[in-house]
N, C-alpha and C positions, 0 to 999 in steps of 0.2 A: 799564927806560926807556933807559938808557944804550945798551944794545945797538942799540935801535930808531933812535937819534939820525942817525947816520951814513947808513944806507940811506934814511930818510926825508928827509934833506937831499939824497942823491943823486937820489932820485926826484922832488924839487921841481924841482932844477936842470935835470934832464933834460927834464922836462915844459915847463919855461919857455923852454928851448932850441929845444924843437919849437915853440914858439909856442902851447900849449896853456893859457895863463894864463886868457885869457878863457872858454874852453870850461870849466875849472874852476871858475871863479867862477860861471858859469850852472849848474853841475851842484850845487855847494854851496848855492847859493841855493834852487834849484827842484825839485830831485829829490824831494823830499818831497811837494809840492804836486802835481807831475806823476803820481807814483804814486797819490796818493788820486783824482785827477780820472779816470785811467785805469780804476782799479777801480770808481769810479761809473758811468764811462761803460759798461762792460761790464755791470755790474748793471742799469741803465736800458735799454740797447740790445740786449742780447743776447736771441736767439730765446726766447719763451716756454716753448717745450717742452723746452729743454735746461737743465733745472733742476739739473742737477749741476755745470754751471760757474757758474751764479749763486749756487748754495748755497756753492760753494768760495770766490767772491769775498766773500760775506758772513763766512765763516770766516777769511778772509784779512785783511779789515778789522777784525774782532775781536782776531785776534792781533797784529796790528800795534799796536793801540790798547793792549792789555794790556801788550806789550812796551816800549811808548813810556813808559807809566805807571810800569812798574817800573824802567826806566832811569832816569827822574826820581827816584824815590825813593832808588835806589842812589846816583846822583851826588851826592846832599847827603851820604851816608855816608861817600864816598870823595874827598876834595878833591884832586884830581889836576889839576896845572897843564896848560894847553894847550901844544902844542910850541914855539910861538915864546918864551913865557916860561921854559919848562923848558930850551931849548937855548941861551939866552943870544942869541938871534937868527940862530942858525945855519939854521933853519927859519923863514922868513918868513911872515907872515900876510898872505895874499892877499885876504881878506874880513875884515870886523870880528869881533873875537874876543868871544864870549859870556862873561859873568862866571861862569858854571856850571863845575862840573867836567868834566873830558874823559871821565872813565871812568865807565859805558860809554858807547858812542857811542849817542846817543839816536835819531838818524836811521836808523842802521845797525840798531838793535833793531827798529825799526818795519819797515824794508824787508825784512829776513831773516826777520822773523815773518810778515809778509804774504806772502812767497814761499814759506815752508814751509806757510802756510795754503791755497795753491793747490792742494794735494795731491790733493784730491778732483776736481780738473778735470782731471788727466792730469798725466804726466810732463813733456810739452812745456811746459805752462802754468807748473808749477814751475821748470823749467829757465831759463824766460825771466825770471821772477821773480828767481831768484838771480843771474843775469847782470846785470840791471838793478840789483840791490841791490850787487853787487861793483863794478860800475862807479862807482855812487854813492859807496862807501866809498872807492875809489881816489881820487875827484875831491875827496871831503872831506880825505883824507890830504895831497894835494898842496895843497891850500888852507892847511894848517897847522891844521886844527881837530882832529884827531885823529891820535895814534899807532896803529901797527897793532894793539897789544894792546887800545886802545879798541874798535876795529872787531871785533876777535875776540871781545871780551866782548859787544859788541851782537849779534853772530852767534849767540852760545851763548844769551844771553837771549832773542833773537827765536825761535829754533827750539824752545827749551823752552816758550814762550809758546803757540806754534803747537800744540805736542803737547798742553799743557794744554786748549787750546780745543777740539782734536779729541777728547780723551777726554771732556771735559765737554759735548758736543754735546747729548747727551740732556737736559740741564738746561735749555737755551734752545732747544730746536727749535721750540716753540710760536711764540715771538717771531720766530725766523727764518723760518718758514713764512708767518706774517702777512705779513712784510715783503716776501717773494717774492712773493706774490700780491696786494701792494697794488694798488689802482686796476684790480681785476678782471684782473690779469696771470696768472691761473691757467693752467697747462697744459691746453689743451683736446684732448680725445681725441676721435677719430673715434666715431660711435655704432656699437654692436655690430649686426652683423646675424643676423637670427634663422636657426636651422637650418630648413630646408625640407624 
């Protein structure tokens, strides 16, 4: 952690000098909810015939939820102080600090897990997911919530959870397909023409 203190202090100072404090607070508070709402919107509004994208969104939500749950369990096992407390005030708290442990970053685990879970939708979707997760992680570090090592822990946990979900997708394929076809959303196929 000692190696991370001064770079994190510099990062926060530069962001505040550039006037990014309010943006950082917004990201720290709303990045998780924003990601969930975006994924749910894609799940509901995406064209019915493109099941691969919608299936990938379900995998992303499952991977993110698994990563968040595992991060919550791990944080109770590793009591790591948040940067403002660990640095003696060198890194300021721009948002109210939770009383839970900083390691691993729970939101980072969720977002990186969801990003890796989007693999089935294509590389562009996954790249956008990782960009969103990285910007959220940066915003949370600037806000003083996490050290870089906490976010790296969240990244590793998130990607591992996504791999586990993708490897185990056969175990829950029935409920996923039922969810994808909820409300008659089953992909419609044009009728076959007979050979004349």
